[in-house]
C-alpha beads as a LAMMPS data file, in Angstrom:
LAMMPS data file: protein, C-alpha beads

195 atoms
194 bonds

1 atom types
1 bond types

-500.0 500.0 xlo xhi
-500.0 500.0 ylo yhi
-500.0 500.0 zlo zhi

Masses

1 110.0

Atoms # bond

1 1 1 -0.001 -0.013 -0.159
2 1 1 1.230 3.393 -0.902
3 1 1 0.389 6.181 1.566
4 1 1 0.594 10.148 0.823
5 1 1 1.004 12.195 4.095
6 1 1 0.243 15.926 3.792
7 1 1 0.761 18.795 6.264
8 1 1 -1.540 21.485 4.751
9 1 1 -0.512 25.203 4.651
10 1 1 -1.048 28.327 2.721
11 1 1 2.854 28.922 2.371
12 1 1 4.541 25.549 2.733
13 1 1 3.003 22.332 2.157
14 1 1 4.579 19.160 3.346
15 1 1 4.040 15.592 1.649
16 1 1 5.595 12.462 2.399
17 1 1 5.045 9.269 0.498
18 1 1 5.646 5.914 1.901
19 1 1 5.361 2.250 0.842
20 1 1 3.999 -0.215 3.339
21 1 1 4.376 -3.960 2.342
22 1 1 3.762 -6.403 5.286
23 1 1 5.536 -5.004 8.237
24 1 1 8.033 -3.054 6.172
25 1 1 7.869 0.583 5.605
26 1 1 9.945 2.422 3.047
27 1 1 10.277 6.275 1.998
28 1 1 9.388 6.966 -1.539
29 1 1 9.553 10.807 -1.568
30 1 1 9.009 13.524 0.917
31 1 1 9.154 17.355 0.269
32 1 1 7.779 20.760 0.263
33 1 1 5.308 22.390 -1.747
34 1 1 6.511 26.080 -1.799
35 1 1 3.663 28.929 -2.288
36 1 1 6.244 31.797 -2.465
37 1 1 9.422 32.236 -4.311
38 1 1 12.273 30.401 -2.763
39 1 1 14.899 33.189 -2.903
40 1 1 12.461 35.705 -1.579
41 1 1 10.402 34.167 1.040
42 1 1 8.360 37.277 1.657
43 1 1 7.306 37.484 -2.081
44 1 1 4.410 34.991 -2.749
45 1 1 4.171 33.086 -6.167
46 1 1 1.034 35.090 -6.555
47 1 1 -0.732 37.332 -4.078
48 1 1 -4.168 35.846 -4.346
49 1 1 -5.630 33.191 -2.302
50 1 1 -7.350 31.347 -5.224
51 1 1 -4.063 31.172 -7.170
52 1 1 -2.245 29.686 -4.035
53 1 1 -5.383 27.111 -3.711
54 1 1 -4.765 26.315 -7.454
55 1 1 -1.212 25.684 -7.159
56 1 1 -1.569 23.431 -4.073
57 1 1 -4.347 21.378 -6.346
58 1 1 -1.884 21.049 -9.341
59 1 1 1.333 20.260 -7.526
60 1 1 -0.152 17.769 -5.054
61 1 1 -2.111 16.143 -8.016
62 1 1 1.309 15.856 -9.634
63 1 1 2.725 14.172 -6.581
64 1 1 -0.458 11.654 -6.484
65 1 1 -0.164 10.916 -10.281
66 1 1 3.462 10.214 -9.945
67 1 1 3.198 7.689 -7.308
68 1 1 -0.380 6.543 -7.260
69 1 1 -1.063 6.391 -3.435
70 1 1 -4.094 4.261 -2.018
71 1 1 -4.517 6.536 0.763
72 1 1 -4.111 9.964 2.096
73 1 1 -3.317 10.833 5.632
74 1 1 -4.057 14.345 6.803
75 1 1 -3.849 16.267 10.094
76 1 1 -7.152 16.793 11.974
77 1 1 -8.636 20.312 12.346
78 1 1 -7.541 21.903 15.420
79 1 1 -8.234 25.565 16.877
80 1 1 -6.135 28.231 16.185
81 1 1 -5.498 31.481 18.075
82 1 1 -5.520 33.765 14.704
83 1 1 -8.816 33.418 12.965
84 1 1 -7.215 34.800 9.660
85 1 1 -4.374 31.897 10.014
86 1 1 -7.065 29.389 10.847
87 1 1 -9.298 30.422 7.640
88 1 1 -6.230 30.105 5.281
89 1 1 -5.233 26.745 6.766
90 1 1 -8.813 25.569 6.240
91 1 1 -8.725 26.645 2.865
92 1 1 -5.518 24.842 2.206
93 1 1 -7.037 21.840 4.018
94 1 1 -10.194 21.692 1.942
95 1 1 -8.010 21.595 -1.319
96 1 1 -5.987 18.704 -0.068
97 1 1 -9.065 16.903 0.950
98 1 1 -10.551 17.527 -2.291
99 1 1 -7.610 16.580 -4.397
100 1 1 -7.457 13.525 -2.675
101 1 1 -11.200 12.839 -3.085
102 1 1 -10.992 13.536 -6.866
103 1 1 -7.966 10.807 -7.170
104 1 1 -10.055 8.505 -5.242
105 1 1 -7.933 8.189 -2.346
106 1 1 -9.003 6.876 0.966
107 1 1 -8.728 9.732 3.390
108 1 1 -7.896 9.414 7.106
109 1 1 -7.433 12.213 9.530
110 1 1 -5.400 11.990 12.663
111 1 1 -4.822 14.404 15.382
112 1 1 -1.262 15.870 15.946
113 1 1 -1.555 14.037 19.644
114 1 1 -2.256 10.651 17.779
115 1 1 0.448 11.054 15.664
116 1 1 3.151 12.028 18.148
117 1 1 2.076 9.077 20.348
118 1 1 2.173 6.369 17.532
119 1 1 5.543 7.629 16.800
120 1 1 7.442 8.385 19.716
121 1 1 5.061 6.701 22.519
122 1 1 4.375 10.086 23.988
123 1 1 1.504 12.487 22.794
124 1 1 3.146 15.618 23.909
125 1 1 6.640 15.151 21.970
126 1 1 8.182 17.950 20.099
127 1 1 8.572 18.242 16.572
128 1 1 12.359 17.606 16.927
129 1 1 11.717 14.311 18.874
130 1 1 9.217 13.097 16.289
131 1 1 11.900 14.101 13.480
132 1 1 14.662 12.263 15.101
133 1 1 12.510 8.921 15.412
134 1 1 11.545 9.331 11.838
135 1 1 15.515 9.401 11.051
136 1 1 16.316 6.566 13.329
137 1 1 13.370 4.341 11.860
138 1 1 13.434 5.185 8.182
139 1 1 17.262 6.168 7.970
140 1 1 16.249 9.829 6.270
141 1 1 19.150 11.986 6.764
142 1 1 17.326 15.262 7.023
143 1 1 14.136 16.995 5.960
144 1 1 13.575 19.758 3.748
145 1 1 11.338 21.633 6.018
146 1 1 9.431 20.670 9.413
147 1 1 6.282 20.487 7.241
148 1 1 7.750 17.630 5.210
149 1 1 8.674 16.058 8.358
150 1 1 5.197 16.142 9.492
151 1 1 3.936 15.121 6.453
152 1 1 5.992 11.909 6.643
153 1 1 4.733 11.303 10.122
154 1 1 1.169 11.468 9.252
155 1 1 1.920 8.830 6.565
156 1 1 3.883 6.573 8.908
157 1 1 1.202 6.956 11.673
158 1 1 -1.390 5.789 9.127
159 1 1 0.791 2.874 8.061
160 1 1 0.922 1.668 11.744
161 1 1 -2.688 1.209 11.936
162 1 1 -2.746 -1.031 9.096
163 1 1 -2.495 -4.841 9.574
164 1 1 0.710 -6.510 7.710
165 1 1 -1.876 -7.482 4.729
166 1 1 -2.471 -3.611 4.322
167 1 1 -6.223 -3.933 5.279
168 1 1 -8.039 -3.075 8.519
169 1 1 -6.466 -1.518 11.504
170 1 1 -4.543 -2.771 14.555
171 1 1 -3.832 -0.912 18.248
172 1 1 -0.831 1.162 18.077
173 1 1 -0.431 0.820 21.861
174 1 1 0.535 -3.212 21.482
175 1 1 4.223 -3.979 21.941
176 1 1 5.910 -3.832 18.656
177 1 1 3.466 -1.874 16.692
178 1 1 4.842 1.545 17.632
179 1 1 7.453 3.207 15.839
180 1 1 9.378 3.670 19.262
181 1 1 9.383 -0.345 19.239
182 1 1 10.425 -0.424 15.835
183 1 1 13.083 2.293 16.306
184 1 1 14.528 0.249 19.677
185 1 1 14.585 -2.881 17.613
186 1 1 16.466 -1.130 14.668
187 1 1 18.901 0.660 17.023
188 1 1 19.551 -2.741 18.793
189 1 1 20.087 -4.445 15.311
190 1 1 22.538 -1.591 14.411
191 1 1 24.576 -2.012 17.450
192 1 1 24.791 -5.832 17.146
193 1 1 25.933 -5.701 13.364
194 1 1 28.738 -3.207 14.548
195 1 1 30.016 -5.489 16.826

Bonds

1 1 1 2
2 1 2 3
3 1 3 4
4 1 4 5
5 1 5 6
6 1 6 7
7 1 7 8
8 1 8 9
9 1 9 10
10 1 10 11
11 1 11 12
12 1 12 13
13 1 13 14
14 1 14 15
15 1 15 16
16 1 16 17
17 1 17 18
18 1 18 19
19 1 19 20
20 1 20 21
21 1 21 22
22 1 22 23
23 1 23 24
24 1 24 25
25 1 25 26
26 1 26 27
27 1 27 28
28 1 28 29
29 1 29 30
30 1 30 31
31 1 31 32
32 1 32 33
33 1 33 34
34 1 34 35
35 1 35 36
36 1 36 37
37 1 37 38
38 1 38 39
39 1 39 40
40 1 40 41
41 1 41 42
42 1 42 43
43 1 43 44
44 1 44 45
45 1 45 46
46 1 46 47
47 1 47 48
48 1 48 49
49 1 49 50
50 1 50 51
51 1 51 52
52 1 52 53
53 1 53 54
54 1 54 55
55 1 55 56
56 1 56 57
57 1 57 58
58 1 58 59
59 1 59 60
60 1 60 61
61 1 61 62
62 1 62 63
63 1 63 64
64 1 64 65
65 1 65 66
66 1 66 67
67 1 67 68
68 1 68 69
69 1 69 70
70 1 70 71
71 1 71 72
72 1 72 73
73 1 73 74
74 1 74 75
75 1 75 76
76 1 76 77
77 1 77 78
78 1 78 79
79 1 79 80
80 1 80 81
81 1 81 82
82 1 82 83
83 1 83 84
84 1 84 85
85 1 85 86
86 1 86 87
87 1 87 88
88 1 88 89
89 1 89 90
90 1 90 91
91 1 91 92
92 1 92 93
93 1 93 94
94 1 94 95
95 1 95 96
96 1 96 97
97 1 97 98
98 1 98 99
99 1 99 100
100 1 100 101
101 1 101 102
102 1 102 103
103 1 103 104
104 1 104 105
105 1 105 106
106 1 106 107
107 1 107 108
108 1 108 109
109 1 109 110
110 1 110 111
111 1 111 112
112 1 112 113
113 1 113 114
114 1 114 115
115 1 115 116
116 1 116 117
117 1 117 118
118 1 118 119
119 1 119 120
120 1 120 121
121 1 121 122
122 1 122 123
123 1 123 124
124 1 124 125
125 1 125 126
126 1 126 127
127 1 127 128
128 1 128 129
129 1 129 130
130 1 130 131
131 1 131 132
132 1 132 133
133 1 133 134
134 1 134 135
135 1 135 136
136 1 136 137
137 1 137 138
138 1 138 139
139 1 139 140
140 1 140 141
141 1 141 142
142 1 142 143
143 1 143 144
144 1 144 145
145 1 145 146
146 1 146 147
147 1 147 148
148 1 148 149
149 1 149 150
150 1 150 151
151 1 151 152
152 1 152 153
153 1 153 154
154 1 154 155
155 1 155 156
156 1 156 157
157 1 157 158
158 1 158 159
159 1 159 160
160 1 160 161
161 1 161 162
162 1 162 163
163 1 163 164
164 1 164 165
165 1 165 166
166 1 166 167
167 1 167 168
168 1 168 169
169 1 169 170
170 1 170 171
171 1 171 172
172 1 172 173
173 1 173 174
174 1 174 175
175 1 175 176
176 1 176 177
177 1 177 178
178 1 178 179
179 1 179 180
180 1 180 181
181 1 181 182
182 1 182 183
183 1 183 184
184 1 184 185
185 1 185 186
186 1 186 187
187 1 187 188
188 1 188 189
189 1 189 190
190 1 190 191
191 1 191 192
192 1 192 193
193 1 193 194
194 1 194 195
């Protein structure tokens, strides 16, 4: 099963594509869709919100056509302090969901706490702890942006919910099912190989 994780944003949109085969997970691609000029961070590609939303639709559609995922994992809605920021994020998120639906993807939503808990074993872990676990488990050296790391963590969280056959769900709380358990096993294997 191929899973696309997306961290929506109105300026930066992170994405991560993984493949889950049995109990094995591998990274296919991860990156960031930038909705502004890379050299001039303060100058958007286009000042208008509709143009940015179209850009999300087109570029995310390219990722979907390139990798043909079966599922889309997106962060659940949360309450933001700034109403304008929340509105822009909601618009970007809506385009992500629409793009997934147009491409007939199964869509799953996870809260930040759920993702952190599945990956690190602790729902209050910070972004750096989550990124470190992703690096340990998947061998990813670095992420282009924190948004790409967040998107990859969403995809991996969904992978943990799947049975080895790729259908159904399992409890992430059982021993051996969390990325923390996988990371510890991977670390032990690496140490044993060095001896």
